[in-house]
DSSP file (Angstrom, degrees, kcal/mol; ACC not computed):
  #  RESIDUE AA STRUCTURE BP1 BP2  ACC     N-H-->O    O-->H-N    N-H-->O    O-->H-N    TCO  KAPPA ALPHA  PHI   PSI    X-CA   Y-CA   Z-CA
    1    1 A M              0   0    0      0, 0.0    19,-2.7     0, 0.0     2,-0.6   0.000 360.0 360.0 360.0 137.4   82.9  236.0   31.4
    2    2 A R  E     -A   19   0A   0     17,-0.2    61,-2.7    59,-0.1    62,-1.3  -0.876 360.0-176.1-100.4 118.8   84.8  233.6   33.6
    3    3 A V  E     -Ab  18  64A   0     15,-2.8    15,-2.2    -2,-0.6     2,-0.5  -0.948  13.9-155.0-118.7 138.5   88.6  233.1   32.6
    4    4 A M  E     -Ab  17  65A   0     60,-1.9    62,-2.8    -2,-0.4     2,-0.4  -0.959  14.5-152.7-104.2 125.1   91.0  230.7   34.1
    5    5 A G  E     -Ab  16  66A   0     11,-4.4    11,-1.7    -2,-0.5     2,-0.4  -0.859   4.2-158.5-105.1 145.9   94.6  231.7   33.8
    6    6 A V  E     -Ab  15  67A   0     60,-2.5    62,-2.2    -2,-0.4     9,-0.2  -0.978   9.5-168.8-120.8 119.9   97.5  229.3   33.8
    7    7 A D  E     -A   14   0A   0      7,-2.0     7,-2.3    -2,-0.4   138,-0.1  -0.905  33.7-139.9 -97.9  98.0  101.1  230.3   34.7
    8    8 A P        +     0   0    0      0, 0.0     2,-0.2     0, 0.0    74,-0.1  -0.200  39.3 138.8 -69.1 150.7  102.8  227.1   33.5
    9    9 A G        -     0   0    0     72,-0.2    73,-0.1     1,-0.1    25,-0.1  -0.852  49.8-130.0-179.5 146.7  105.7  225.4   35.4
   10   10 A L  S    S+     0   0    0     -2,-0.2     3,-0.2    68,-0.1    -1,-0.1   0.927 110.0  34.8 -69.7 -48.6  106.8  221.9   36.4
   11   11 A T  S    S+     0   0    0      1,-0.3    25,-2.4    24,-0.1     2,-0.4   0.952 137.0  11.0 -79.0 -51.9  107.4  222.6   40.1
   12   12 A R  E     - C   0  35A   0     23,-0.2     2,-0.7    -4,-0.0    -1,-0.3  -0.993  64.0-167.6-132.9 127.1  104.5  225.1   40.6
   13   13 A C  E     - C   0  34A   0     21,-2.8    21,-2.6    -2,-0.4     2,-0.1  -0.948  22.4-138.8-108.6 109.6  101.9  225.6   38.0
   14   14 A G  E     -AC   7  33A   0     -7,-2.3    -7,-2.0    -2,-0.7     2,-0.4  -0.424  22.5-176.7 -73.2 138.4   99.9  228.8   38.9
   15   15 A L  E     +AC   6  32A   0     17,-2.8    17,-2.5    -9,-0.2     2,-0.3  -0.998   9.8 158.0-134.4 138.4   96.0  228.7   38.4
   16   16 A G  E     -AC   5  31A   0    -11,-1.7   -11,-4.4    -2,-0.4     2,-0.4  -0.964  19.3-156.0-157.8 149.9   93.6  231.5   39.0
   17   17 A A  E     +AC   4  30A   0     13,-3.3    12,-3.2    -2,-0.3    13,-1.1  -0.990  10.7 177.9-130.4 130.6   90.2  232.4   37.9
   18   18 A V  E     -AC   3  28A   0    -15,-2.2   -15,-2.8    -2,-0.4     2,-0.4  -0.896  15.1-146.1-125.2 160.8   88.3  235.6   37.6
   19   19 A E  E     +AC   2  27A   0      8,-2.2     8,-2.0    -2,-0.3     2,-0.3  -0.981  45.2  80.8-129.0 136.0   85.0  236.8   36.4
   20   20 A G        -     0   0    0    -19,-2.7     6,-0.1    -2,-0.4    -2,-0.0  -0.999  54.3-107.2 168.9-172.2   84.2  240.0   34.8
   21   21 A R    >   -     0   0    0     -2,-0.3     3,-2.3     4,-0.3   133,-0.1  -0.991  48.6 -75.0-150.0 157.7   84.0  242.1   31.7
   22   22 A P  T 3  S+     0   0    0      0, 0.0   132,-0.1     0, 0.0   133,-0.0  -0.178 118.0  18.9 -51.0 137.7   85.9  245.1   30.3
   23   23 A G  T 3  S+     0   0    0      1,-0.2   131,-0.0    -3,-0.0    -3,-0.0   0.332 110.6  89.8  87.9 -13.5   85.0  248.2   32.0
   24   24 A A  S <  S-     0   0    0     -3,-2.3    -3,-0.2     1,-0.1    -1,-0.2  -0.838  85.7 -88.3-118.6 153.8   83.6  246.6   35.0
   25   25 A P        -     0   0    0      0, 0.0    -4,-0.3     0, 0.0     2,-0.2  -0.260  43.5-132.1 -55.1 145.4   85.0  245.4   38.3
   26   26 A L        -     0   0    0    104,-0.6     2,-0.4    -6,-0.1    -6,-0.2  -0.580  12.3-145.1 -94.0 163.4   86.4  241.9   38.4
   27   27 A T  E     -C   19   0A   0     -8,-2.0    -8,-2.2    -2,-0.2     2,-0.3  -0.994  15.9-120.7-129.8 137.6   85.8  239.2   40.9
   28   28 A L  E     +C   18   0A   0     -2,-0.4   -10,-0.2   103,-0.3     3,-0.1  -0.547  29.7 171.2 -67.6 124.1   88.1  236.6   42.3
   29   29 A V  E     -     0   0A   0    -12,-3.2     2,-0.3     1,-0.4   -11,-0.2   0.851  63.6 -28.2 -97.8 -52.8   86.8  233.1   41.6
   30   30 A A  E     -C   17   0A   0    -13,-1.1   -13,-3.3     2,-0.0    -1,-0.4  -0.980  51.8-168.3-162.4 157.2   89.7  231.0   42.8
   31   31 A V  E     +C   16   0A   0     -2,-0.3     2,-0.3   -15,-0.2   -15,-0.2  -0.998  29.5  96.7-147.3 147.1   93.4  231.1   43.1
   32   32 A G  E     -C   15   0A   0    -17,-2.5   -17,-2.8    -2,-0.3     2,-0.3  -0.985  48.2 -93.0 168.3-161.4   96.2  228.5   43.8
   33   33 A V  E     -C   14   0A   0     -2,-0.3     2,-0.6   -19,-0.3   -19,-0.2  -0.996  12.0-135.1-148.1 143.9   98.9  226.3   42.5
   34   34 A V  E     -C   13   0A   0    -21,-2.6   -21,-2.8    -2,-0.3     2,-0.3  -0.927  32.2-161.5-103.2 123.6   99.6  222.7   41.4
   35   35 A R  E     -C   12   0A   0     -2,-0.6     2,-0.3   -23,-0.2   -23,-0.2  -0.760  13.4-179.8-103.9 145.0  102.8  221.5   42.9
   36   36 A T        -     0   0    0    -25,-2.4     2,-0.4    -2,-0.3     9,-0.0  -0.972  30.8-111.7-135.3 156.3  105.0  218.6   41.7
   37   37 A S    >   -     0   0    0     -2,-0.3     3,-1.2     1,-0.1     8,-0.1  -0.709  11.1-137.7 -90.9 137.3  108.3  217.5   43.2
   38   38 A A  T 3  S+     0   0    0     -2,-0.4    -1,-0.1     1,-0.3     4,-0.1   0.698 103.4  65.5 -58.9 -22.9  111.5  217.8   41.3
   39   39 A D  T 3  S+     0   0    0      2,-0.1    -1,-0.3     0, 0.0     2,-0.1   0.760  86.2  88.4 -78.7 -22.2  112.4  214.4   42.5
   40   40 A D  S <  S-     0   0    0     -3,-1.2    -4,-0.0     1,-0.1     2,-0.0  -0.370  89.7 -92.8 -76.6 154.3  109.6  212.7   40.5
   41   41 A E    >>  -     0   0    0      1,-0.1     4,-2.3    -2,-0.1     3,-0.6  -0.310  36.3-113.4 -66.8 150.6  109.9  211.5   36.9
   42   42 A L  H 3> S+     0   0    0      1,-0.3     4,-2.2     2,-0.2     5,-0.2   0.872 114.9  50.8 -58.1 -40.0  108.8  213.9   34.2
   43   43 A G  H 3> S+     0   0    0      1,-0.2     4,-1.8     2,-0.2    -1,-0.3   0.878 108.7  49.6 -67.9 -35.9  105.8  211.8   33.2
   44   44 A A  H <> S+     0   0    0     -3,-0.6     4,-2.4     2,-0.2    -1,-0.2   0.903 111.7  50.5 -63.4 -42.3  104.5  211.5   36.7
   45   45 A R  H  X S+     0   0    0     -4,-2.3     4,-2.7     1,-0.2    -2,-0.2   0.942 111.2  49.4 -64.1 -44.7  104.8  215.4   37.2
   46   46 A L  H  X S+     0   0    0     -4,-2.2     4,-2.1     1,-0.2    -1,-0.2   0.845 109.6  49.1 -64.9 -37.1  103.0  216.0   33.9
   47   47 A V  H  X S+     0   0    0     -4,-1.8     4,-2.3     2,-0.2    -1,-0.2   0.878 111.5  51.1 -69.1 -39.9  100.2  213.6   34.9
   48   48 A D  H  X S+     0   0    0     -4,-2.4     4,-2.8     2,-0.2    -2,-0.2   0.943 112.0  48.1 -57.1 -47.4  100.0  215.5   38.4
   49   49 A I  H  X S+     0   0    0     -4,-2.7     4,-2.9     1,-0.2    -2,-0.2   0.917 110.5  49.2 -66.7 -44.6   99.7  218.7   36.5
   50   50 A E  H  X S+     0   0    0     -4,-2.1     4,-2.8     2,-0.2    -1,-0.2   0.931 112.0  50.6 -57.4 -50.7   97.0  217.4   34.1
   51   51 A R  H  X S+     0   0    0     -4,-2.3     4,-2.4     2,-0.2    -2,-0.2   0.949 110.8  47.9 -50.4 -57.6   95.0  216.1   37.2
   52   52 A G  H  X S+     0   0    0     -4,-2.8     4,-2.8     2,-0.2    -2,-0.2   0.931 113.8  47.1 -59.4 -47.5   95.2  219.5   38.9
   53   53 A I  H  X S+     0   0    0     -4,-2.9     4,-3.3     1,-0.2     5,-0.2   0.935 110.6  51.6 -55.8 -48.8   94.1  221.3   35.8
   54   54 A E  H  X S+     0   0    0     -4,-2.8     4,-1.7     2,-0.2    -1,-0.2   0.887 108.7  51.7 -52.5 -44.5   91.3  219.0   35.2
   55   55 A R  H >X S+     0   0    0     -4,-2.4     4,-2.8     1,-0.2     3,-0.5   0.963 111.3  48.0 -69.3 -46.7   90.1  219.5   38.8
   56   56 A W  H 3X>S+     0   0    0     -4,-2.8     4,-3.6     1,-0.2     5,-0.5   0.944 108.5  51.4 -63.6 -40.3   90.2  223.2   38.4
   57   57 A L  H 3X5S+     0   0    0     -4,-3.3     4,-0.9     2,-0.2    -1,-0.2   0.811 113.2  48.0 -55.7 -31.0   88.3  223.1   35.1
   58   58 A D  H <<5S+     0   0    0     -4,-1.7    -2,-0.2    -3,-0.5    -1,-0.2   0.961 119.6  37.7 -74.3 -53.0   85.7  221.0   36.8
   59   59 A D  H  <5S+     0   0    0     -4,-2.8    -2,-0.2     1,-0.2    -3,-0.2   0.854 124.7  35.5 -68.6 -37.7   85.5  223.3   39.8
   60   60 A V  H  <5S-     0   0    0     -4,-3.6    -3,-0.2    -5,-0.3    -1,-0.2   0.833  82.4-156.4 -90.9 -34.1   85.8  226.8   38.1
   61   61 A R     << -     0   0    0     -4,-0.9   -59,-0.1    -5,-0.5    -4,-0.1   0.954  21.0-160.1  51.0  62.2   83.9  226.0   34.9
   62   62 A P        -     0   0    0      0, 0.0   -59,-0.2     0, 0.0    -1,-0.1  -0.221  28.0-145.0 -68.0 155.9   85.6  228.8   32.8
   63   63 A D  S    S+     0   0    0    -61,-2.7     2,-0.3     1,-0.2   -60,-0.2   0.655  87.4   5.2 -86.7 -23.6   84.3  230.2   29.7
   64   64 A A  E     -b    3   0A   0    -62,-1.3   -60,-1.9    34,-0.2     2,-0.5  -0.973  66.0-134.0-150.6 162.8   87.9  230.5   28.4
   65   65 A V  E     -bd   4 100A   0     34,-2.4    36,-2.4    -2,-0.3     2,-0.5  -0.989  10.9-162.6-125.5 128.6   91.5  229.7   29.4
   66   66 A A  E     -bd   5 101A   0    -62,-2.8   -60,-2.5    -2,-0.5     2,-0.4  -0.947  10.8-173.0-115.1 124.2   94.5  232.0   29.1
   67   67 A V  E     -bd   6 102A   0     34,-3.0    36,-1.6    -2,-0.5   -60,-0.2  -0.905  30.4-108.6-119.3 129.9   97.8  230.4   29.2
   68   68 A E  E     - d   0 103A   0    -62,-2.2     2,-0.4    -2,-0.4    36,-0.2  -0.411  37.9-118.5 -60.4 129.9  101.2  232.3   29.4
   69   69 A R        -     0   0    0     34,-3.0     2,-0.2    -2,-0.1    -1,-0.1  -0.625  27.3-121.7 -65.8 121.4  103.0  232.1   26.0
   70   70 A V        -     0   0    0     -2,-0.4     2,-0.3    34,-0.1    -1,-0.1  -0.509  35.6-172.2 -64.7 126.1  106.4  230.2   26.4
   71   71 A F        -     0   0    0     -2,-0.2     2,-0.1     1,-0.0    12,-0.1  -0.884  31.8 -81.7-125.2 162.4  109.2  232.4   25.3
   72   72 A A        +     0   0    0     -2,-0.3     2,-0.3     2,-0.0     4,-0.1  -0.313  49.6 176.7 -63.7 128.7  112.9  231.8   24.8
   73   73 A Q        -     0   0    0     -2,-0.1     6,-0.0     2,-0.1    -1,-0.0  -0.825  41.7-112.9-124.2 170.2  115.1  231.9   28.0
   74   74 A H  S    S+     0   0    0     -2,-0.3     2,-1.2     1,-0.2     3,-0.1   0.879 105.3  70.4 -64.3 -39.0  118.7  231.2   28.6
   75   75 A N     >  -     0   0    0      1,-0.2     4,-2.2     2,-0.1     3,-0.5  -0.704  64.5-173.7 -82.4  91.3  117.9  228.2   30.7
   76   76 A V  H  > S+     0   0    0     -2,-1.2     4,-2.0     1,-0.3    -1,-0.2   0.842  83.5  58.5 -64.5 -37.6  116.7  225.6   28.0
   77   77 A R  H  > S+     0   0    0      2,-0.2     4,-1.4     1,-0.2    -1,-0.3   0.888 107.8  45.2 -60.6 -43.4  115.8  223.1   30.8
   78   78 A T  H  > S+     0   0    0     -3,-0.5     4,-2.4     1,-0.2     3,-0.4   0.955 112.2  50.7 -66.1 -50.2  113.4  225.6   32.4
   79   79 A V  H  X S+     0   0    0     -4,-2.2     4,-2.4     1,-0.2    -2,-0.2   0.860 107.2  54.4 -60.7 -31.1  111.8  226.6   29.2
   80   80 A M  H  X S+     0   0    0     -4,-2.0     4,-2.2     2,-0.2    -1,-0.2   0.909 112.1  44.4 -67.7 -42.4  111.2  222.9   28.2
   81   81 A G  H  X S+     0   0    0     -4,-1.4     4,-1.7    -3,-0.4    -2,-0.2   0.877 112.6  50.3 -72.7 -37.1  109.3  222.3   31.5
   82   82 A T  H  X S+     0   0    0     -4,-2.4     4,-2.7     2,-0.2    -2,-0.2   0.904 113.8  46.1 -68.9 -41.9  107.4  225.5   31.2
   83   83 A A  H  X S+     0   0    0     -4,-2.4     4,-3.2    -5,-0.3    -2,-0.2   0.923 111.7  53.3 -68.6 -36.6  106.3  224.5   27.5
   84   84 A Q  H  X S+     0   0    0     -4,-2.2     4,-1.3     1,-0.2    -1,-0.2   0.879 111.4  42.2 -68.3 -31.5  105.5  221.1   28.6
   85   85 A A  H  X S+     0   0    0     -4,-1.7     4,-2.2     2,-0.2    -1,-0.2   0.880 112.7  55.8 -78.2 -36.1  103.1  222.3   31.4
   86   86 A A  H  X S+     0   0    0     -4,-2.7     4,-2.3     1,-0.2    -2,-0.2   0.963 106.1  52.8 -54.5 -50.4  101.7  225.0   29.0
   87   87 A G  H  X S+     0   0    0     -4,-3.2     4,-2.1     1,-0.2    -1,-0.2   0.785 106.8  51.9 -59.3 -27.5  100.9  222.1   26.6
   88   88 A I  H  X S+     0   0    0     -4,-1.3     4,-2.6     2,-0.2    -1,-0.2   0.928 109.6  47.6 -65.0 -46.9   99.1  220.3   29.2
   89   89 A A  H  X S+     0   0    0     -4,-2.2     4,-2.0     1,-0.2    -2,-0.2   0.876 112.7  48.9 -63.6 -35.0   97.0  223.2   30.0
   90   90 A V  H  X S+     0   0    0     -4,-2.3     4,-2.2    -5,-0.2    -1,-0.2   0.929 111.6  50.4 -69.0 -46.4   96.2  223.9   26.4
   91   91 A L  H  X S+     0   0    0     -4,-2.1     4,-3.2     2,-0.2     5,-0.2   0.944 108.8  51.1 -53.2 -54.7   95.3  220.1   25.9
   92   92 A C  H  X S+     0   0    0     -4,-2.6     4,-0.7     1,-0.3     6,-0.2   0.941 114.2  44.4 -60.6 -49.5   92.9  220.1   29.0
   93   93 A A  H ><>S+     0   0    0     -4,-2.0     5,-2.4    -5,-0.2     3,-0.6   0.875 112.3  51.4 -62.6 -36.7   91.1  223.2   27.7
   94   94 A A  H ><5S+     0   0    0     -4,-2.2     3,-0.9     1,-0.2    -1,-0.2   0.821 103.0  58.9 -74.1 -32.7   90.9  221.9   24.2
   95   95 A R  H 3<5S+     0   0    0     -4,-3.2    -1,-0.2     1,-0.2    -2,-0.2   0.728 108.2  46.5 -66.1 -16.4   89.4  218.6   25.2
   96   96 A R  T <<5S-     0   0    0     -4,-0.7    -1,-0.2    -3,-0.6    -2,-0.2   0.465 118.0-113.0 -97.5  -7.2   86.6  220.5   26.8
   97   97 A G  T < 5 +     0   0    0     -3,-0.9    -3,-0.2    -4,-0.3    -2,-0.1   0.602  65.1 151.9  79.9  12.0   86.1  222.7   23.7
   98   98 A L      < -     0   0    0     -5,-2.4    -1,-0.3    -6,-0.2   -34,-0.2  -0.494  50.0-110.1 -70.8 135.2   87.2  225.8   25.6
   99   99 A P        -     0   0    0      0, 0.0   -34,-2.4     0, 0.0     2,-0.4  -0.489  32.7-154.9 -64.1 141.1   88.8  228.7   23.8
  100  100 A V  E     -d   65   0A   0    -36,-0.2     2,-0.4    -2,-0.1   -34,-0.2  -0.964   9.6-170.8-119.7 134.1   92.5  229.1   24.6
  101  101 A A  E     -d   66   0A   0    -36,-2.4   -34,-3.0    -2,-0.4     2,-0.6  -0.967  11.5-148.5-125.1 139.7   94.4  232.3   24.4
  102  102 A L  E     -d   67   0A   0     -2,-0.4     2,-0.4   -36,-0.2   -34,-0.2  -0.931  17.0-174.8-105.6 115.9   98.1  232.6   24.7
  103  103 A H  E     -d   68   0A   0    -36,-1.6   -34,-3.0    -2,-0.6    49,-0.0  -0.891  20.5-124.2-116.5 142.7   99.4  235.8   26.1
  104  104 A T     >  -     0   0    0     -2,-0.4     4,-2.1   -36,-0.2     5,-0.2  -0.349  25.8-114.9 -73.3 161.2  103.2  236.9   26.4
  105  105 A P  H  > S+     0   0    0      0, 0.0     4,-2.2     0, 0.0     5,-0.2   0.919 117.5  50.8 -52.7 -50.5  104.7  237.9   29.7
  106  106 A S  H  > S+     0   0    0      1,-0.2     4,-2.6     2,-0.2     5,-0.2   0.862 108.0  54.1 -64.5 -36.9  105.2  241.5   28.5
  107  107 A E  H  > S+     0   0    0      1,-0.2     4,-2.3     2,-0.2    -1,-0.2   0.930 109.1  46.4 -52.8 -49.5  101.6  241.7   27.4
  108  108 A V  H  X S+     0   0    0     -4,-2.1     4,-1.7     2,-0.2     5,-0.2   0.879 111.4  51.5 -65.8 -38.7  100.2  240.7   30.6
  109  109 A K  H  X>S+     0   0    0     -4,-2.2     4,-3.2     1,-0.2     5,-0.7   0.921 111.5  49.3 -63.0 -46.0  102.5  243.1   32.5
  110  110 A A  H  X5S+     0   0    0     -4,-2.6     4,-0.8     4,-0.2    -2,-0.2   0.862 112.5  46.3 -64.9 -34.5  101.4  245.9   30.3
  111  111 A A  H  <5S+     0   0    0     -4,-2.3    -1,-0.2    -5,-0.2    -2,-0.2   0.828 120.8  36.7 -75.0 -27.4   97.8  245.2   30.7
  112  112 A I  H  <5S+     0   0    0     -4,-1.7    -2,-0.2    -5,-0.2    -3,-0.2   0.899 136.5  14.6 -83.0 -49.7   98.0  244.8   34.4
  113  113 A T  H  <5S-     0   0    0     -4,-3.2    -3,-0.2     2,-0.3    -2,-0.1   0.685  94.9-115.2-106.8 -20.6  100.6  247.5   35.3
  114  114 A G  S  <<S+     0   0    0     -4,-0.8     2,-0.4    -5,-0.7    -4,-0.2   0.244  90.6  89.6  94.2 -10.3  100.9  249.7   32.3
  115  115 A S    >   -     0   0    0     -6,-0.7     3,-1.0     1,-0.1    -2,-0.3  -0.985  63.9-152.2-123.1 132.3  104.7  248.6   31.8
  116  116 A G  T 3  S+     0   0    0     -2,-0.4    -7,-0.2     1,-0.2    -6,-0.2   0.588  99.8  54.7 -69.9 -13.0  105.7  245.6   29.8
  117  117 A T  T 3  S+     0   0    0     -8,-0.1    -1,-0.2    -7,-0.1   -11,-0.1   0.076  76.0 140.3-109.8  17.7  108.8  245.4   32.1
  118  118 A A    <   -     0   0    0     -3,-1.0     2,-0.1   -12,-0.1    -9,-0.1  -0.224  47.4-126.7 -69.4 153.5  107.0  245.3   35.5
  119  119 A D     >  -     0   0    0      1,-0.1     4,-1.9   -10,-0.1     3,-0.2  -0.498  30.4 -95.7 -98.2 174.5  108.5  242.9   38.2
  120  120 A K  H  > S+     0   0    0      1,-0.2     4,-3.1     2,-0.2     5,-0.2   0.843 122.8  55.5 -58.6 -35.8  106.6  240.2   40.1
  121  121 A K  H  > S+     0   0    0      1,-0.2     4,-2.7     2,-0.2    -1,-0.2   0.943 107.3  49.0 -58.0 -49.2  105.9  242.6   43.1
  122  122 A Q  H  > S+     0   0    0      2,-0.2     4,-2.4     1,-0.2    -1,-0.2   0.884 112.6  46.7 -59.6 -44.4  104.4  245.1   40.9
  123  123 A I  H  X S+     0   0    0     -4,-1.9     4,-2.6     2,-0.2     5,-0.2   0.948 113.0  50.7 -63.1 -48.9  102.1  242.5   39.2
  124  124 A G  H  X S+     0   0    0     -4,-3.1     4,-2.1     1,-0.2    -2,-0.2   0.875 110.6  49.1 -59.0 -37.4  101.1  241.1   42.6
  125  125 A T  H  X S+     0   0    0     -4,-2.7     4,-2.3    -5,-0.2    -1,-0.2   0.915 112.3  46.9 -67.9 -38.7  100.3  244.5   43.9
  126  126 A M  H  X S+     0   0    0     -4,-2.4     4,-3.6     2,-0.2     5,-0.2   0.898 110.6  52.7 -64.9 -43.1   98.1  245.4   40.9
  127  127 A V  H  X S+     0   0    0     -4,-2.6     4,-1.9     2,-0.2     6,-0.2   0.907 108.9  51.1 -60.1 -42.1   96.3  242.0   41.1
  128  128 A T  H  <>S+     0   0    0     -4,-2.1     5,-2.6    -5,-0.2     4,-0.5   0.972 115.0  41.9 -61.0 -49.2   95.5  242.7   44.7
  129  129 A R  H ><5S+     0   0    0     -4,-2.3     3,-1.2     1,-0.2    -2,-0.2   0.931 113.2  51.9 -62.3 -48.6   94.1  246.1   44.0
  130  130 A L  H 3<5S+     0   0    0     -4,-3.6  -104,-0.6     1,-0.3    -1,-0.2   0.831 116.2  39.3 -56.6 -37.2   92.2  245.1   40.9
  131  131 A L  T 3<5S-     0   0    0     -4,-1.9  -103,-0.3    -5,-0.2    -1,-0.3   0.345 107.6-121.9 -98.7   4.2   90.5  242.3   42.6
  132  132 A R  T < 5 +     0   0    0     -3,-1.2    -3,-0.2    -4,-0.5     2,-0.2   0.888  52.1 170.2  68.6  39.3   90.0  244.2   45.9
  133  133 A L      < -     0   0    0     -5,-2.6    -1,-0.2    -6,-0.2     3,-0.1  -0.551  42.3-134.5 -88.3 151.1   92.0  241.5   47.9
  134  134 A A  S    S+     0   0    0     -2,-0.2     2,-0.3     1,-0.2    -1,-0.1   0.791  89.4   9.0 -70.9 -31.5   93.1  241.8   51.6
  135  135 A E  S    S-     0   0    0     -7,-0.1    -1,-0.2     3,-0.0     3,-0.0  -0.967  89.9 -86.0-148.3 162.1   96.5  240.5   50.7
  136  136 A M        -     0   0    0     -2,-0.3   -11,-0.1     1,-0.1   -12,-0.1  -0.499  49.7-109.3 -69.0 130.8   98.6  239.6   47.7
  137  137 A P        -     0   0    0      0, 0.0     6,-0.4     0, 0.0    -1,-0.1  -0.341  44.6-119.5 -61.4 137.7   98.2  236.1   46.4
  138  138 A K  S    S+     0   0    0      4,-0.1     2,-0.1     3,-0.1    -3,-0.0  -0.949  81.5  42.5-130.3 150.8  101.1  233.9   47.1
  139  139 A P  S >> S-     0   0    0      0, 0.0     3,-1.9     0, 0.0     4,-1.7   0.569  82.8-122.9 -68.7 177.3  103.1  232.3   45.6
  140  140 A A  H 3> S+     0   0    0      1,-0.3     4,-2.6     2,-0.2     5,-0.1   0.787 111.1  64.8 -62.9 -20.2  103.9  234.7   42.8
  141  141 A D  H 3> S+     0   0    0      2,-0.2     4,-1.1     1,-0.2    -1,-0.3   0.713 100.9  51.3 -68.4 -22.5  102.9  232.0   40.3
  142  142 A A  H <> S+     0   0    0     -3,-1.9     4,-1.9     2,-0.2     5,-0.2   0.918 111.3  46.8 -75.1 -52.5   99.3  232.2   41.6
  143  143 A A  H  X S+     0   0    0     -4,-1.7     4,-2.5    -6,-0.4     5,-0.2   0.933 110.6  53.0 -56.9 -45.4   99.3  236.0   41.3
  144  144 A D  H  X S+     0   0    0     -4,-2.6     4,-2.0     1,-0.2    -1,-0.2   0.844 105.6  53.4 -59.8 -38.8  100.7  235.6   37.8
  145  145 A A  H  X S+     0   0    0     -4,-1.1     4,-1.9     2,-0.2  -129,-0.3   0.861 110.6  48.4 -64.0 -43.3   97.8  233.2   36.8
  146  146 A L  H  X S+     0   0    0     -4,-1.9     4,-3.2     2,-0.2    -2,-0.2   0.883 109.0  52.7 -61.8 -40.1   95.3  235.8   37.9
  147  147 A A  H  X S+     0   0    0     -4,-2.5     4,-3.0     1,-0.2    -2,-0.2   0.908 107.6  51.1 -66.0 -36.7   97.2  238.5   36.0
  148  148 A L  H  X S+     0   0    0     -4,-2.0     4,-2.1    -5,-0.2    -1,-0.2   0.950 113.5  46.8 -71.1 -39.6   96.9  236.3   32.8
  149  149 A A  H  X S+     0   0    0     -4,-1.9     4,-2.3     2,-0.2    -2,-0.2   0.943 112.8  47.2 -58.6 -49.3   93.1  236.0   33.5
  150  150 A I  H  X S+     0   0    0     -4,-3.2     4,-2.2     1,-0.2    -1,-0.2   0.907 108.6  55.6 -63.1 -45.1   92.6  239.5   34.1
  151  151 A C  H  X S+     0   0    0     -4,-3.0     4,-2.6     1,-0.2     5,-0.3   0.910 110.8  47.1 -51.3 -47.7   94.6  240.4   30.9
  152  152 A H  H  X S+     0   0    0     -4,-2.1     4,-2.0     2,-0.2    -2,-0.2   0.908 106.7  53.2 -66.3 -43.5   92.3  238.2   28.8
  153  153 A V  H  < S+     0   0    0     -4,-2.3     4,-0.3     1,-0.2    -1,-0.2   0.928 118.5  39.2 -62.1 -39.6   89.1  239.5   30.2
  154  154 A W  H  < S+     0   0    0     -4,-2.2    -2,-0.2    -5,-0.2    -1,-0.2   0.803 129.2  27.3 -82.4 -30.3   90.4  243.0   29.2
  155  155 A R  H  < S+     0   0    0     -4,-2.6    -3,-0.2    -5,-0.2    -2,-0.2   0.368  89.8  96.6-108.4   2.0   92.1  242.2   25.9
  156  156 A G    ><  +     0   0    0     -4,-2.0     3,-2.1    -5,-0.3     4,-0.4   0.802  51.1 161.5 -71.8 -21.0   90.2  239.3   24.6
  157  157 A G  T 3> S+     0   0    0      1,-0.3     4,-2.1    -4,-0.3    -1,-0.2  -0.087  71.1  10.2  48.9-116.8   88.0  241.4   22.5
  158  158 A T  H 3> S+     0   0    0      1,-0.2     4,-2.6     2,-0.2    -1,-0.3   0.890 128.2  59.8 -64.4 -34.5   86.3  239.3   19.8
  159  159 A Q  H <> S+     0   0    0     -3,-2.1     4,-2.7     1,-0.2     5,-0.2   0.931 105.7  50.0 -55.3 -43.3   87.6  236.1   21.5
  160  160 A N  H  > S+     0   0    0     -4,-0.4     4,-3.0     2,-0.2    -2,-0.2   0.959 111.6  46.7 -62.1 -48.9   85.6  237.2   24.7
  161  161 A R  H  X S+     0   0    0     -4,-2.1     4,-2.2     1,-0.2     5,-0.2   0.940 113.7  47.6 -56.6 -50.1   82.4  237.8   22.7
  162  162 A L  H  X S+     0   0    0     -4,-2.6     4,-2.1     2,-0.2    -1,-0.2   0.917 115.1  46.0 -52.3 -45.3   82.7  234.5   20.8
  163  163 A A  H  X S+     0   0    0     -4,-2.7     4,-3.2     1,-0.2    -2,-0.2   0.869 111.0  52.4 -74.0 -34.7   83.4  232.6   24.1
  164  164 A E  H  X S+     0   0    0     -4,-3.0     4,-2.7    -5,-0.2    -1,-0.2   0.943 110.6  47.5 -62.0 -43.6   80.5  234.4   25.9
  165  165 A A  H  X S+     0   0    0     -4,-2.2     4,-2.4     2,-0.2    -2,-0.2   0.874 114.4  47.6 -70.7 -38.6   78.1  233.4   23.0
  166  166 A L  H  X S+     0   0    0     -4,-2.1     4,-2.6    -5,-0.2     5,-0.2   0.937 112.1  49.6 -62.1 -50.1   79.4  229.7   23.1
  167  167 A A  H  X S+     0   0    0     -4,-3.2     4,-2.3     2,-0.2     5,-0.3   0.941 112.9  46.1 -60.4 -48.6   79.1  229.6   26.9
  168  168 A K  H  X S+     0   0    0     -4,-2.7     4,-2.3     1,-0.2    -1,-0.2   0.914 112.9  50.1 -55.7 -46.8   75.5  231.0   26.7
  169  169 A A  H  X S+     0   0    0     -4,-2.4     4,-1.7     1,-0.2    -1,-0.2   0.895 112.7  46.1 -67.0 -38.9   74.5  228.5   23.9
  170  170 A S  H  X S+     0   0    0     -4,-2.6     4,-1.8     1,-0.2    -1,-0.2   0.864 111.4  52.9 -80.8 -22.8   76.0  225.4   25.9
  171  171 A R  H  X S+     0   0    0     -4,-2.3     4,-1.3    -5,-0.2    -1,-0.2   0.868 107.2  51.6 -69.8 -34.1   74.2  226.5   29.1
  172  172 A G  H  < S+     0   0    0     -4,-2.3    -2,-0.2    -5,-0.3    -1,-0.2   0.859 110.9  47.5 -68.5 -32.9   70.9  226.8   27.2
  173  173 A R  H  < S+     0   0    0     -4,-1.7    -1,-0.2     1,-0.2    -2,-0.2   0.882 109.1  56.3 -71.1 -37.4   71.4  223.2   25.9
  174  174 A A  H  <        0   0    0     -4,-1.8    -2,-0.2     1,-0.3    -1,-0.2   0.747 360.0 360.0 -65.5 -27.1   72.3  222.0   29.4
  175  175 A L     <        0   0    0     -4,-1.3    -1,-0.3    -5,-0.1    -2,-0.1   0.544 360.0 360.0 -76.6 360.0   69.0  223.3   31.0
């Protein structure tokens, strides 16, 4: 199963894709970020994020998309931007009929490191080990996106089986 993870943000939207299945080694497909300038108007920034995610969906061709579930923060402005970017990711995936899963930060941290309170460095270190990478993905948003994808591969359960069946069916129609 191929999963694209999205760590939403207005300035840096982390994107990462992995391929694998529970109990088997995972493979890195792609990792990066979509960047927007804080000086640009909100609408233009959201359009840039949409274009970036659409390009990634075209290139990566995932079976499912995992997006970080937005949670309440003290900084309302930050949470609003994160929620807007997350909504764009969900929209782009839904437009293509891809299954979307929302995972909380603590769920992802627990899946990747064993602790729901792990810090960014611990997540990056485990992502590097799990994907057998030579160096830690940077910036941290990119590593977080990979962690989301890994979490979904490992914890998707019934969702994964359904997505795999749908992907196989759609590939069969395309041939």
